[in-house]
N, C-alpha and C positions, 0 to 999 in steps of 0.2 A: 513565610512556605517559598520554594525555589521553585522555579519554573523550570518544565523537565526541556531538556534539549537535544534535538537528534543525535544519535551517537555517527552518522554518515551523510556524507551529501545527501540531500535531497532534489529530484529532475523533476520538473515538469512533465507528468503524464498521463496520458487519459486514454484510458481503457475498461470495457466491461467488466466489473467485477460484483459477485454474486458473498453475500457474507450469511452465515448461517448463525443464528444464537444456539451453541450445543445444550443449550439447558432447556429451552422452550421449542427449541427448531423454527423459531420465526426466521424466513429468510427475506433478503431484501435484493434488489438488483436495479444497481446504481452504475457510476462511473465514478473510475479514480482521479484524483487531481494531481497527486504526485506518487513519487515511487524514491524506494531507498534499500539499499541491502539489508535491510532492518525492520522493516513494515511501510505501509502506504496511508494516504487519506485519502478522503472519499466521503460525498456528500449525503446524507440517509436524510430521509423525508421525513423518519421519524427520529428526535434521538436515541441514541444508543450510551447505554450509563456507561460510565467508566467502571472499569474492571471486568467485563463483561466477556466470558471465553466464547472464539468464534470461529465459526473455519471459512476462509477467504479463498474464493476462486477467483481467479484474473486472466480474462481470455485474450490476448493482442498478435496481431498478426499469423495468427493459426497455432499462436503456442498456445498452454496452460498451465498455468501456474496454481498448485493449491496447497493450503498450508493453517495448523493450526496457531492461533491468533489471539490476544488479546486489544480489548479497546483501552489506549492510555490516555486520552485527551480527548473533551470535547469540547469545541469551540463555540464562541456567541451566534457564529454565523452557521451553527450546523453541521459543520465540518467533523467528522472523527476521525483519529488517532488512532492506527492498528498497530500494534509490533507483534511480529512472525514469532512464534514460541517454539514452535516445532515443525521443520523442513526438511523433508524427505531430499534426499541425493541429489536425484533425477529433476526435483523440483527447484532446487538451489541451483543446477547449470540453467536451466530458466533463465531465475532471477538475474542471475550472473552476465547472463550474456543481455538481455533488455536495457541494467545497469550500462553494462561496456559500451553500448549502441548509443544511448541518450549520454554519456560521458564523453562519447567522439564525437558527437553530435555538436554538444557543449563549447566543445573545445574548438572546433569546427568554426563555430558561429564568433568564437573571441577571435581566431586569428581574422576571420575576415574584418571585423570590428577596430581591428589594431593599424 
């Protein structure tokens, strides 16, 4: 079995996240661990099964992002990987802004370390 690899760079990103199971309505509020253009990772207290369809809402620095998504992996230490499946144009702009900021910060840190 092949391990699933991320499609885009992931950046450390801590923000409030609300994840709602679209079938049961069960909702959890946690913090993200990382973010990419295609998904994020968070650490739910209760394991979320792979394949679960969810609505994700992320709140960071006064901006909000919302998307439909699917749980694509669950790590042994409890983190769940989420792939965004349906993102509106407005929400994509917010996501692009956040990732650009994270990319810029990473680049600045690398330049300082060089």
